[in-house]
N, C-alpha and C positions, 0 to 999 in steps of 0.2 A: 518663713514659715512652715511649720509642722503641723499638719492635719491628717487624718484618716482619708485615705485615697476611695473615693467616691465609686461604688459599685456602679452607677448608673451614669455618670459622666454629667453630672452635674457641678457647674464653677460658677465662683462669684469673683469678679474682678472689682478692688474697691481701692481707692486711695487713703481712706479711714486707718491710720495707724492703729487705733483701740477696737477695729471691729470685730476682730476675733474674741476679746473679751466681754463686749458688750453682748454677744449673742452665746456665749459659753454654755448657757443653760438651756440653749435652744439648739444646740450643735447637732443632737440626735435627730431632732425633727426636720430638721432643714437638710441634712447629711449631704454638704457641699463642698468642694475643695476650693480654699480660699486663695488667691493669685492677685498678684498686684500686677498693673499695665504692661511693666517692663518684663512679666513672664505669660504673656499671651501665647507663644509658641510651644509652650508647655502643654497647652490646652490637645493639640492633635496626638502627642505621643500618650498622653495619661487617659483618651478617650477611647483606648481598644478598638477601634474601628467601628464604635459606636457614633450615632449622631448626638452633637456633644449640646448641652442645655447650659448657655452662659448669660448670668444676668451680671450687668454692670452696675454697680453701686459706687458711684463718683459724685464728687461735686461739680457745681455749675462752673466753676473757674478751669479745673481741669478737663471738663469735657469740652468747652470751648478751645481750649488749648490744642487738646487732640483730638478731635473730632474727625478731622481728616485722614489721621493715622489709623483711627478704630474702623473707618467707614471702609478703608482700602484693605485692612485684614480680613473685615466682614466680608469684602467682595471677592477676596483670594479663598475664603473656605467657604463655601456654599451649605456645606455640609454641617455648620454651628448655626444654631436657634439663638437668638438673642433677645434679650428685655433690657430696658434702661430704667433705673429708678435713680431721680437725681438729687443728689442732697442739695435741696435749693426751697426756699419758699412754695406754699402750695399754689402761690398766685404767678409762678415763674413760667414765661414764655418763651425764653430765648433760645431754646431748642429746634423751635420751629424754622430758623434760619441757616440751621446746620447743616452738612451735607449726608449727615444719617436719616434714613427714612423716618418722617414724624410717626407711623404708626409701630415703630420700635419702642416707643417712649410708653411706659406703662403707668410712672405716678413720679410724684413728686413727693420727698420724704423731709422735712426741716430737721437740721442737727439737734434742736431742743425738743423734736417731738418724742412721746412716750416710747418706749424700748418695745411693749406690746404691738404698738402701731406697725414699727419696722419691720418686726418679726413676721406679721399678719400680710405686709405687703412683699416682703421677701417670699412666703410661702404662696402667696397667691399669683406672685409673678411665675414663680416656678410651675405652679400648676397651669397658668397660661400656655408656658411653654411645651409643656407635657401635653396640652391638646393639638396644640401646631404639631408636634413630632408625631404624637398618634395619626392626626389628618395625614402627614406627610409619609408616614410607614403604609398606613391604610391606603394611600393612593400608588404607593409603590407596589404593594402587594397586588392592586388591581393591576395596574401596568404590566406586571410581571405575570399575573395569570391571564390577562387579555393576551400576552405575547405567546405566553404558553398554550393556551386553547386555540391562536391561531397555526400554531405550530404542529398542535395534532391535530386541527383539522387539514392542512396541509398534507400532512403526514397519511390519513387517512386517504384523501382523493388519489394522491400519488400511489400508494400501494394500492387502491382499489384498480386503478386504470394499468396498472404493470402488469403486461403477459407475458414477458421474458421471466422466467421461475429464477433463474440464476440472480437477473438483475433485482428483481422482487427479493430477495434474501438480502443480497448487499443492501438494498435500500430500507430494507428493516433493520439490520445490525447499525447501519451508519446515523437512520434517525433516533435510533435507543442510545446511541455514543451522545450525539450531538444534544439530544434534549436534557441529558444527565451529564454533559461534561466528562463524558469518560474517555480516557486515554486510549484503550483498546477494548476487544472484548471479541467473543465467539455465537456462534450460533448452530444449534444442533436439531435435528429434526427425528421424531418418533419414526420408526418403520413398524409394520404391523406383518403379522403371519396371514395365511391364507384365511383364517377364520376371522380377522380384523382384530387380534388381540395384539397388542403390544410386544415387540420382538426385543428392540435394541434401540440405540439412541446412537443415531449418523452424525458427524461432525461435518458439515457443511463449508461454511465459512471462516475466515480468521478477518481481524481488523489490521493486523500485522503483516499477514501473509495470505493475500486473497488466491493463491494458487497452490494454495496448500494441500495434500493428499487427503481424501476423505478416509475416517477411520471409524469403528464402529466403539460405542460403551455399553455395558450392559446395563440395564435399568433396576438399578438397585440403591441402596444408600452408601456406597460404598466411596463414589467418586460426588464431586459437588455436584456437577451436571447432572448425574444420575439420580442422587438423592433428590433432587428438583422434579427431575423427571417422574419419579417413584411416588413422592408423597404428594405433589401438585402443589407446595407450599415455596415462596419465594426465601432466599437466602441474603442476608445482608451481614457481612463477615468486615469489620474495622480492618484488621490484619490478618492475612491467610498465613504469615509466617507465625503468628503468636496464637494459634489454636491451642486448646489446653489439652486436646489430647482424648477427653471425653466425649469429643462429636462422634457421630457414627459413620461420619464421612471422612475423607483425608485430602489434603491438597497436594497434588502431585507437580512438584516443581521443575520436572524435566524440560517443561517446555521454556521457562525462564532461562535453565541453563543453555538450551540449545538456540535458542535467538537472543542473548545476551539482553534479557529484559529482567523487570522486577515488580512482581505482581505484590500489590498492598491491598489496598479495599476492594471489595469485590460486592458486586450485586447480582443475584441470578434469578431470573423469573420465568416461571413456564409460561407457556403461549396456550392457553386452554379455547377450544371451540365453545358452540351452544349447548354442547351436551356436557360440558364442565370436564371433557374429557383433555389431556396434556397432548398438543401437537408437536412441541419442541421447545425448546429452552433457549433463552438469551442470558449470554453471561457477559456481565460489563465489568471491568477492570480498572482502576484509578482513578478514582475521580478528582478533577481540577478544578481551579477557581476559574479558570477561563480554557474552552473547548479549543480554541484557536493556539492556546501556549504548547512549546513542542518541549519537552522535560527530556533530560539528560537522565543516564542510569541514576546518577548520585542522588539528583534531584527528587527521584522516585521512592527514595529510600528516607526522606525527610518530610516536614508538614505542608510540604507541596502539594501532597496527596490528600484529600480530604475523605472522610468518611461519608457514605453514602445517607443523606437525612430520610427522613420520612415523608417527604415531599418530594422527592429524587425518586422514592420508591414509587410514589403514586402514578408519577409521570409515565416511568417506564411499565408499570404494570398497563397504564392506558396504551402505549404503544403495542405493549405484547398482546392485549386485547384485539387490536386492529389487525397485527400481523398475523393472529390465528385465523381470523376472518378471511383474511386476504390470502393466506395459504389455502384454506379450505375452500375459497372460490377458485382458486387456480388449478387447484385438486380436482374438483368439481368440473371445470373448466375441460381440463386435460380428459379426464375420465368421459365426458361428454364426446369429446374429439375421438376418444380411441372406441368409444360406443359407435361414433356414425361412422369411423373408419371401417369399423369391422363389418357394419350395416353395408356400406358401399360395397366392398369387398365380396360379400356374399351375395347381394344382388346381383352385382355384374358375374361372377362365377356360376350363381343360378341361370341366367340369361344366355350365357355362353356354354352351359353343358346343353341347350336345346339344340345348338348347333357344333356339335365337335370340331366342325372343320375348321370354324373362324376362332378355336380356343385361344385366348390368350391376346385378341385383337385390341378389345378396349383398353387393356393394361398396356400394351405397346403405344397406340395412338396417344393414350397420357403421357408417356416417357416422351414422344416424337414432340407432341405439343409444348411439355414444358421446356424441353430442350431447345427450341425454337424460341419461346418466351426469353429465356434466360440469355440468348444469344443475342434477339432485340435489345434487349438491356444493357450488353455489352456494347453496341456500335455507337459510332460517333459522330456518322455522316449519314445522308440521304434522307428519305423520307420519314423514316421511323427514329430518327436519333431522339426526338424528344419524347418519345414515349418508354415510360419506364413502369414495369409491373411491380410491385411492392410483394412482400411475403404473402400477404392477404390475397392479392388477385393470382399470384403463381397458383395459392392453393384453389382458388377458385377455378382457375383453368384445370388444374389438375380432375376436380369433381365432375367439372362439365364434361371433361374427354372420356373419363370411367365410365359416366351414365349415359355418353350421347346414342348409345344404342339401347338402352333400356325397352324403350317403347315396343322392342320387337316380341316384348311379352305377349302384346295384344296382336302378333302375327301368328295365324295358323302354321303349326310346325310343319305340314306338308308343303307349305310353299316358302317357308322360311329356309328349309334344308335342302331343297329343289334342286339336285345337282344338273338335271338334264331335262329337257322338253317335255319328254313324256316319264311318268314313274315305270318302274321296272316292271309291275305288272301289266301296265299297258302295251309296252311294248313286248312283254311275251303273248298277251293276247292276240298281236298283231301278227308277230312268228306263228302261234297255234292257227291263226286264221289263214295263213300261206301255208302253211303244213296241211292243212284240211284239205284246201283247194289243190294240192300237188296229188292228194289220195284221191282227191275226187276225181282228177285229171285220169289218175291210175284206173280208177273205176270206170270211167267213161271208154280208155283205150281198152281195158280188158274185154267190154262188152263189145266192142267193135270187133275184137278176134272173135269172138264167140259166134256172132251174127254172120262173121266170114265163113267160118267152120260148118256153121250149118248150111249155109247157102252154097259154099264151092269145096267145102272138105279140103285134104291136104294139096289140093291141086295151085300150087302158086304162094301158098299159105307163108314160106320162108322168106319169099320177097315181101310179102304184105305186112310180116311180121318186123323185118327190117324196117318199114318204113314208119310203122308203129313206133317203135323203138327211138328214131329219128324225133319225130312228132314229141314224144314225151321227153327225149332230151332238152329239145328245144322250150319246151314249157317249164321245165324246170330249170333250165339257165334263166330264163326271163322273170321267172318269180324270184329266183335266189338274188339277181341282180335287183330288184324292186327292194327286197329285205335288206340289202348291202344298202341302198342309197338313203332307204328311212333310218337303219340304224346310223350312218353317217349323218344323217339331217337331226337327228336325236341329241347330238352332241352340241353344249353349247358355243361353239365356236362360230364364226361368221358363215352362213350359208352361202354355198357356192351356186353360182346362176345356171348351170347345169342341172346340179342336182334340185335346185328350186323350180326349173322347168319341168323335169322327170316327176317330180312329185305333184305337180298340178297335172299330168296325165295319168298318174296314177289313181288321183284321188278322184278323176271322171269315170274311172275303169269300174265294171264291175262282172260278175262271174256268174252264171247259170249253172246250179249244181244239176246233178243228177234225178233228185226228187221233183225238179222242175221250179225250186225256189233261186232266188237272186240275190246276191251277196257283194255287196261294194268293198273291195279290197281296201279302203280308207274312209274311215267314219270323217264326217265334218269336224268333229270337236280334235280326231288327231291329226288330219291334215293342218288344221289351224295352228295346233302347238309346233309341230314339224316344221312350219313354214315362217317361225319367229327369224328375223334375219340376226340376231344376235343375241347371245345369251339363252336363258332356260326358261325365262318368264313371257308370259303372254300381257297384253294389256292391263287387264283386270288385276293379275298377280302381281305386276310390276307396282299398280297403284296400291295394291294391299302392303308389298313391301316398303314402298315409300312412305305410307301411313304410320309407319312405325316414329318418324320424326316428330310428327305431331302428337302420338302417343305419349311420345318421352317428354313432349312439352308440357302437355297435361298432367305428368305425373309428378313431374319436378315441380311444377307450379302449387301444388298442395303442399309441399313441405316447406315448413315457415323457416326460412334461410334465415340466418343472421344479417345485419347491415354488409358484413364483410363478402359474404357470397349471395347476395341477392340476385347477381348476374347469370347465375348456372344455368338458370332455363332458357335464358336469351341466347348465351352461348350455344349450347347445346342445339337448341331450336335451328340454328344458321348454319350447321355444319355442312347441308347438302346445297345452299345457295350457289349461285353462281354469280360472278360479275357483270355477266350482260343480263341477269333478269332471267335467263332461262333456268335457275334452280326449283327446287321444290323445300319447302310445301309453301311458300308465299311468295315465292319470285320476286325477292328481292333484289335491288340494284345495287352496284358496287357500295355507295355511301351510306348506304342503309345497312350493310352487313358488318357486325363488330370485329373489329379488329383478330380477336380472339378466336372466334370462328373461321375468318379467312387463314388463320396459321392451322386451325384442328381441321381443316377440310384440306390442305396439304399433307399433314399427317395421315389422314385417312385413306387418301388415295395412295401413298407411298406403301402403306402396310397392306395393301389388298396386294400390289404389286408383285412385293416383294416377299409376301406370305408364302411358306414352303410347304403348308399343312393342309391346301384346298385341293381335294382328289380330282375336281374338274377343270384344274388348270395348273399348270407348272409356273412357279416364281420366275420372274424376268431377271436377267442380270440388272446389277445399278446403274450401268449405262444406259441401259434400255428403258429402265424406270425413270430415270431423269428426263431423257428423251421425249416419253409420252407426257410427263410433268409438263414439258415445256411447250408439247403441243396443245395442253390444256389451256397454259399461259396465251398462247397465239388465238384459242377459240376465246379468248375472254373469259373462263372459266375460274381460274385462281389466281390470285396476286403474283404478278413476277418479282417484285422486290422481295418478298417473303419467301419466294421460292429461292432466289440467290442468297439469301440468308442462312436458309436451310442448309441448301447444298454447300455453301461455303463455310459453315459452322463444323461440320463433321460431326455434329451432336447424334446423327442416327448411327454413327459405326459401332458405339459401345452397346448398342441394344443389338444390332445386328450380328456383332461378334459372340453376345450371349446365344443368340438361338443356333 
């Protein structure tokens, strides 16, 4: 049978040999290909991939004889939509008992019915099929749209949560490829100059070679990616090798040659931020029927590669919009982190500038503590084998360590930088006092000489003068010894017992001057400072220094830390606590002190012992520093297991060598 091939996949299957002749005058209206039952297999090859609308116009006898065959055929071809018009009397109901579903039977038309009745029945049956097809297509579109919306939602959530910038870019490209069934693609980012103006386009990542070196492209109309970045418009190119030559941009085939690839269809879209500024470009290559399909080089040159349709453009533009927001958010987070890092560094530098003798202490403590945290992460046995600090927690430890002494901003500089028990001017005042006493002794002895001469003349004066000189020498040596003991006692080292007793004697002495006044050799306040057994601070000054921990906590608590850094104030607050509860400011016990603070306590003491820049004490050798730390363990001040990890890891070595 020869009829015009249907453009919309409509078929009539009939056993009536005169059917085509009957409807010849109505064939343009019906527009269907006429086949016999034996030609059923031709339907699929003639439908061009569309849903086929098949109308069976067969006699009751043929139907009853072939219903199982027809049923099996329809079952094997679910994309065929069918209806049945039975050549039988109007009251025929025999089809009910057959294998074919009852709702597929449209109507019965007797052979002797008027032709117009048959034509209308055919037209109405095809209309009914079209409605079924439309419903099916609509449902298919709804399902596809729902699936794509779900994909876009998941992509948006994934991109919003990704903090690793390199992985974010890879996810953006892979998401765009998957949603558009692209075989390959690349991603470029716009780089700006100091004034915030677009400077160039930097290639960041390729689907074919994720380790490709970065390179830059000028933002102009000469290259495809540059054109999109310059104009902010997407490009949809069916075949990059068939460009007319009249375009402002050109396709560079060097990449295909180097990578043994064949680029054909291409969709290039801009990623725009909320200011409608281009922040990057997504370049997608070779749309496939199925994303998972792996194509050979030869297949890429055939119709296995599809053009990008409008729907693909819309989907990729949606991904590009989400990607631009994700990139901007990531950049914003990075800028905030950079800003905060600068603030922390400036704050620490400002605090340490108040006391140049401890310059670099906070930075070194941070390095030591982070090194210890990383060593704890690496151990496989012991108390801390189940403790692991992730990247955010290590950053939290670092910030807490850097800022652990920030509260010293609330400590008077006089106390903060106090190297010795008495200030220089206070010790000078004592020296001048003793110098005055010595001069007053000279005056008294000179007066004795005058009185002797007045009373006795030169008789025996030589011997008298010698006795006066001896008396002066003894007084001078006694005063000098006192000054020496006072000077030695002013050092922040441990006060010797002998000096302590002598100081007490000096504090009780007074001197009667020639004018009748009485002068104390040491004032009570001076004696109080000089009597400090260890260090340079008295009780009140030490309390003021110790208050820096509380100041640090109060200051850090006012910062709105992110969830990942919320422990910074607590960690910094606990670095002077001791396991036996004798630490400050809260006297916490071992179980109450965060392990991060225990690590920082070790780092803090270690740096104080080994610091070479403090004028009031010498740096102790490494072995001696470890011995002192082990004594701290025995006194239940610091954690012994953490100290073993610190010593065993040698993580401190790198920092010591830098110094």
